[in-house]
C-alpha positions in Angstrom: -0.1 0.2 -0.2 3.1 2.4 0.6 4.0 1.8 -3.3 0.2 2.6 -4.1 0.6 5.4 -1.7 4.0 7.0 -3.3 2.7 6.7 -6.8 -0.3 8.3 -5.8 1.6 11.2 -4.2 3.8 11.2 -7.1 1.1 11.7 -9.6 0.1 15.2 -8.2 3.3 16.8 -7.3 4.2 20.1 -9.0 7.8 18.3 -10.6 5.6 15.2 -12.3 3.4 18.1 -13.9 6.6 19.8 -15.1 7.7 16.5 -16.7 4.2 15.5 -17.9 5.1 18.6 -20.2 8.1 18.0 -21.6 7.2 14.4 -21.5 3.6 13.9 -22.1 3.8 10.3 -22.7 6.4 8.7 -20.0 4.3 10.3 -17.4 0.9 8.6 -18.3 2.4 5.6 -19.2 4.0 5.5 -16.0 0.6 6.7 -14.0 -1.3 4.0 -15.6 1.4 1.4 -14.4 1.3 2.4 -11.0 -3.0 2.2 -11.0 -2.5 -1.2 -12.8 -0.3 -2.2 -9.8 -2.8 -0.9 -7.1 -6.0 -2.6 -8.9 -4.2 -5.9 -9.5 -3.7 -6.6 -5.6 -6.9 -5.3 -4.7 -7.9 -7.8 -7.6 -6.3 -10.7 -6.0 -7.4 -10.1 -2.7 -10.3 -10.0 -4.2 -10.4 -13.2 -5.9 -8.6 -15.4 -2.7 -11.7 -13.8 -0.8 -14.6 -15.0 -3.3 -13.0 -18.0 -4.0 -12.6 -18.8 -0.7 -16.4 -18.3 0.1 -17.6 -20.1 -3.3 -15.3 -23.0 -2.4 -17.3 -23.4 0.8 -20.9 -25.1 1.2 -23.3 -23.5 2.4 -24.0 -23.5 6.3 -20.2 -25.0 6.2 -19.5 -22.3 8.9 -21.8 -22.8 11.7 -20.9 -27.0 12.0 -17.2 -25.8 12.3 -18.2 -23.2 14.6 -20.1 -25.8 17.0 -17.8 -28.1 16.7 -15.2 -25.6 18.0 -17.2 -25.1 20.5 -17.9 -28.6 21.9 -13.9 -29.2 22.0 -13.6 -26.7 24.1 -16.5 -27.2 26.2 -14.8 -31.2 26.7 -11.6 -29.5 27.2 -13.1 -27.6 30.0 -15.7 -30.2 31.3 -14.3 -31.6 35.0 -14.6 -34.8 36.3 -17.0 -35.3 39.0 -16.5 -36.1 42.5 -17.8 -39.7 42.3 -15.5 -40.1 39.0 -12.6 -39.0 41.3 -13.3 -41.8 43.9 -13.8 -44.5 41.7 -10.3 -43.5 39.9 -8.5 -43.7 43.4 -10.4 -46.2 44.6 -9.3 -48.6 41.4 -5.9 -47.5 41.8 -5.7 -48.2 45.6 -6.9 -51.7 45.1 -4.2 -52.4 42.5 -1.4 -51.1 44.8 -2.8 -53.4 47.6 -3.2 -56.3 45.5 0.5 -55.7 44.4 1.6 -55.3 47.8 -0.2 -58.6 48.8 1.3 -61.0 45.7 4.5 -59.1 46.6 4.4 -60.4 50.5 2.8 -64.0 49.5 6.7 -64.3 47.1 8.1 -63.2 50.2 6.5 -65.4 52.7 6.9 -68.3 49.8 10.6 -68.0 49.7 10.9 -67.8 53.7 9.6 -70.8 53.8 11.5 -72.2 51.2 14.1 -71.6 52.9 13.0 -72.1 56.3 12.7 -75.9 54.5 16.1 -75.8 52.8 17.5 -75.3 56.4 15.5 -78.1 58.2 16.6 -80.7 55.5 20.4 -79.8 56.1 20.1 -80.1 59.8 18.1 -83.3 59.4 21.1 -84.3 56.7 23.7 -83.5 59.2 22.0 -85.2 62.0 21.8 -88.1 59.6 25.5 -88.5 59.0 27.2 -91.7 60.4 29.8 -89.5 63.1 26.5 -87.5 64.8 24.2 -90.5 64.8 26.1 -92.3 66.8 26.5 -90.5 69.5 22.3 -90.9 69.8 22.7 -94.9 70.0 22.8 -96.4 73.6 24.1 -100.2 73.8 22.0 -101.8 75.8 23.3 -104.7 77.9 21.4 -107.3 80.0 22.6 -107.7 83.5 22.8 -111.2 83.4 26.5 -110.6 81.4 27.9 -108.9 83.9 28.3 -112.4 86.0 30.9 -113.3 83.1 34.4 -111.5 83.8 35.2 -111.4 80.0 32.3 -108.3 79.9 34.4 -106.1 81.2 36.6 -105.8 78.0 33.5 -104.7 76.2 32.5 -102.3 78.8 36.0 -101.0 78.7 35.9 -100.5 75.1 32.7 -98.5 74.9 33.8 -96.2 77.7 37.1 -95.6 75.3 34.9 -95.1 72.5 32.9 -93.0 74.4 29.8 -94.7 73.0 26.6 -94.6 75.1 25.9 -97.4 77.2 23.5 -99.0 79.5 22.9 -101.8 81.9 19.1 -103.3 81.6 17.3 -105.8 83.0 13.6 -105.2 82.0 12.5 -105.7 78.7 15.8 -107.7 77.4 15.4 -111.4 76.4 18.5 -113.2 78.6 22.1 -112.3 78.0 21.3 -109.8 74.7 22.7 -106.9 73.8 20.4 -104.1 72.3 20.5 -100.6 70.3 18.4 -97.8 70.9 18.5 -94.3 69.0 17.0 -91.0 69.3 14.6 -89.9 67.2 16.0 -87.2 64.8 14.7 -84.2 66.5 16.1 -80.3 66.1 16.1 -78.1 68.3 12.7 -77.0 68.9 11.6 -80.5 68.9 13.9 -81.5 71.3 12.1 -79.5 73.9 9.2 -81.2 74.1 10.9 -84.4 74.9 13.1 -87.0 73.8 11.9 -90.4 72.1 14.2 -93.2 71.5 13.6 -96.5 69.1 14.5 -99.4 68.8 17.1 -100.7 66.4 16.1 -104.7 64.8 19.3 -105.8 65.6 20.1 -108.3 69.0 23.2 -109.9 69.7 22.8 -113.1 72.0 25.8 -114.2 73.7 25.5 -117.5 75.5 28.6 -120.5 76.4 28.8 -123.5 75.0 26.8 -125.2 77.3 23.9 -123.2 76.8 24.0 -124.0 73.0 24.3 -127.9 73.9 20.9 -127.2 75.9 19.0 -125.5 72.7 20.1 -128.8 71.0 18.8 -130.4 73.8 16.0 -129.0 73.7 15.3 -128.6 69.8 15.8 -132.5 70.2 13.1 -133.3 72.3 10.0 -131.1 70.9 10.9 -133.0 67.5 11.0 -136.1 69.0 7.6 -135.2 70.5 6.8 -134.0 66.5 5.0 -131.1 68.5 4.6 -127.5 66.0 7.2 -125.1 65.3 7.9 -123.6 68.3 5.1 -124.6 70.5 6.5 -124.6 74.6 5.6 -127.0 76.9 5.3 -127.3 80.1 7.9 -127.1 82.5 10.6 -126.3 79.5 12.8 -123.5 80.3 15.3 -123.9 78.3 16.9 -120.5 76.2 15.5 -122.0 73.4 11.8 -121.8 74.2 12.4 -118.2 75.9 13.9 -117.5 72.0 10.7 -118.6 70.7 8.5 -116.4 73.1 10.2 -113.7 72.4 10.1 -114.1 68.4 6.6 -114.5 68.7 6.1 -110.9 70.6 8.5 -109.2 68.2 8.5 -110.4 64.6 10.8 -108.0 63.2 13.9 -108.7 65.3 16.8 -110.3 63.6 18.8 -112.2 66.6 22.1 -113.5 66.4 23.4 -116.0 68.5 27.0 -115.6 70.0 28.3 -118.8 71.3 31.6 -117.9 73.2 34.8 -120.0 74.3 37.3 -118.7 77.1 40.1 -120.4 74.8 42.6 -118.2 73.0 42.9 -119.0 69.0 46.5 -119.4 68.0 48.2 -120.1 64.7 46.2 -121.2 61.9 43.3 -122.9 62.3 40.4 -124.8 61.3 36.7 -125.5 62.3 37.4 -129.0 63.3 39.9 -127.4 66.0 37.3 -125.6 67.7 37.6 -127.8 71.2 34.3 -125.8 72.3 32.9 -126.4 69.0 30.0 -128.3 69.2 30.1 -132.0 66.5 28.9 -130.2 63.2 28.3 -133.8 61.8 26.3 -133.9 64.9 22.5 -134.4 63.1 20.4 -132.8 65.9 22.9 -130.0 65.8 22.9 -129.5 62.2 19.1 -129.4 62.3 18.9 -127.0 64.9 21.5 -124.4 63.3 18.8 -125.0 60.0 15.5 -124.9 61.7 17.0 -120.9 63.5 17.9 -120.1 60.1 15.1 -120.9 57.7 12.1 -121.0 60.5 13.4 -117.8 62.8 16.0 -116.2 60.7 18.3 -116.5 64.1 21.6 -117.1 62.6 24.4 -118.4 64.9 28.1 -117.6 65.1 31.1 -119.6 66.9 33.8 -116.9 68.5 37.0 -117.0 70.7 36.5 -115.1 74.3 35.1 -111.5 74.8 37.5 -109.9 72.6 35.6 -111.0 69.4 32.6 -110.1 70.5 33.6 -106.9 71.4 34.7 -106.3 67.8 31.7 -107.5 66.8 29.2 -105.6 69.2 31.7 -102.5 67.5 31.3 -103.7 63.8 27.3 -103.8 64.3 27.2 -100.5 66.4 29.0 -98.7 63.2 26.7 -100.3 60.8 23.6 -99.0 62.6 25.3 -95.6 62.7 25.8 -95.6 58.8 22.3 -97.2 57.8 19.7 -94.1 58.0 22.3 -91.9 56.1 23.1 -94.5 53.2 19.4 -95.1 53.4 18.3 -91.7 52.3 21.3 -91.3 49.6 19.7 -94.1 47.8 16.4 -92.6 48.2 15.0 -91.1 44.8 14.1 -87.9 46.2 17.6 -86.5 47.3 19.8 -85.8 44.3 22.2 -88.0 42.9 25.5 -85.8 44.2 24.9 -83.8 47.4 26.2 -80.3 48.2 29.9 -79.6 48.1 31.9 -79.3 45.6 34.2 -82.8 46.6 31.3 -84.4 45.6 29.2 -82.4 43.1 29.1 -83.1 39.3 31.3 -80.9 36.7 29.7 -77.8 35.0 30.6 -78.3 30.9 29.6 -75.4 28.7 28.3 -75.1 25.8 32.0 -74.9 24.1 33.0 -77.4 26.2 34.8 -75.5 28.8 34.6 -78.0 31.5 35.5 -81.3 29.5 38.9 -81.4 30.6 38.3 -81.7 34.5 35.6 -84.4 33.2 37.9 -86.1 31.7 40.6 -85.6 35.3 37.8 -87.0 37.3 36.9 -89.9 34.8 40.4 -91.4 35.6 40.2 -90.1 39.1 37.5 -92.9 39.9 39.2 -95.7 39.4 40.7 -97.5 43.0 44.0 -95.6 44.3 44.1 -92.8 41.9 45.1 -89.5 43.3 44.1 -86.4 42.0 47.9 -85.7 41.1 48.3 -89.2 39.6 45.3 -88.3 37.3 46.2 -85.2 36.1 49.9 -86.0 35.5 47.7 -88.3 32.8 45.3 -85.7 31.5 47.7 -83.4 31.3 49.8 -85.1 29.1 46.7 -86.6 26.5 44.2 -83.7 27.2 41.2 -85.8 26.4 40.8 -89.5 25.7 40.4 -90.0 21.7 44.4 -88.4 22.5 45.4 -91.4 23.9 43.6 -93.7 21.8 45.3 -92.4 19.4 48.4 -92.8 20.6 47.5 -96.3 21.6 46.8 -97.3 18.7 50.0 -96.1 17.1 52.1 -98.4 18.6 53.1 -101.5 17.2 52.8 -104.2 20.2 50.1 -104.2 23.3 52.9 -104.2 25.9 53.6 -101.1 24.6 50.4 -99.9 24.7 49.9 -101.0 28.8 52.9 -99.8 29.5 52.9 -95.9 27.2 51.4 -93.7 30.6 53.9 -96.1 33.3 56.8 -93.4 33.0 54.4 -90.0 33.1 55.9 -88.0 36.4 53.9 -86.9 38.9 54.0 -83.7 40.0 53.5 -82.7 43.7 55.0 -84.7 47.1 58.5 -84.7 48.4 59.7 -87.3 46.2 59.6 -87.5 42.9 57.0 -90.5 41.4 55.5 -92.0 38.1 52.3 -92.9 37.1 53.7 -96.9 37.2 52.9 -99.8 35.3 49.9 -100.9 37.6 47.8 -97.9 37.3 48.9 -97.6 33.3 47.7 -101.2 32.5 44.6 -100.5 34.5 43.9 -97.3 32.3 44.4 -99.2 29.1 42.1 -101.9 29.9 39.4 -99.1 30.8 39.4 -97.9 27.3 40.3 -100.6 25.2 38.5 -103.2 26.8 35.1 -104.8 25.2 34.2 -106.8 28.1 31.6 -105.2 30.3 32.0 -106.9 33.0 35.7 -107.2 33.1 37.1 -105.6 36.3 39.9 -103.2 36.1 42.2 -104.1 39.3 
């Protein structure tokens, strides 16, 4: 517009009039040119406005204004108090549910940790070195009449094993065991319970065994039922039948002892105290006790051998629960601990060398140093098999590993021909039942 105004001003100025007199054609053309420019701008403005007005359908302006106003109202409209409270309750319920799930997971984790802790404590109690402390050796008071029983009592006291002299509830001349029930510290507060073991040793002399033979012969001659007891029969065999009829889960072993000493080599026929094994009555009694009552008879020299038998049975009873637990399928094959756990092998083969070392170490009398001497020279079984195949004779193959040096120890060692031969048999034998030793 400023250009248009300036053009109009120039048209009415005196200078322009003077210049128009000299150059009427040029001034008229310039003024017309300015006026055309002004008209062109005005026409363009009018044309654009007309085009916009002509392109819009009738009534469209009202719909646009109504949509704009409705959008503004929606933005300005506020939620009611009930809607706000409902939204807050939904959020609060979601947070409470999330908190409950978190607390539940935490509680389950604590319970699982507690169960694992209790299981570890029970497994610890089942170990032989701990379980043997809960065993009590019960000795019948009648056995104290024999002076040789002092050997047994001194041995038990030296081993610091619990023992007790009993007169009631045990068969005559018997030695039995009781074990405290496995309990944690919390369970032990309610009281200590004892469980009876199923093993019973009955220590008798040669004369008492002869009385048993005669009693069995008498009953057999009378064609009496097995285990039947007659009035007036007071032999040890009849007491045994009564005891086994009451407690069928007991395993009784008779220990027939003599005070004679064993010297040098001996044979079963050289026993002075031993009943004649060719005697038919004695053999019938032994077979009868074994087949019908599951009772075994052992013949020993003196109380020292009786003591050794008691010690061996006590140790076996202390190992029984742990062995049963290890054989339970619910328990993993490998216990916790690096000494017994398996070797982890990654996908890239890391750990196979340690597996190869463990495989050699599984052989009897093979230390980790000996196993590493072999696996260090031949890092895999295939390399060792290739080395075997390259040797021409069987003897050279067996002695291939004999000269390998073993690192460790105070003096230098070699693998040796014995271990070299066992490893050769392990890798080359086709007999699955072959003994490596």
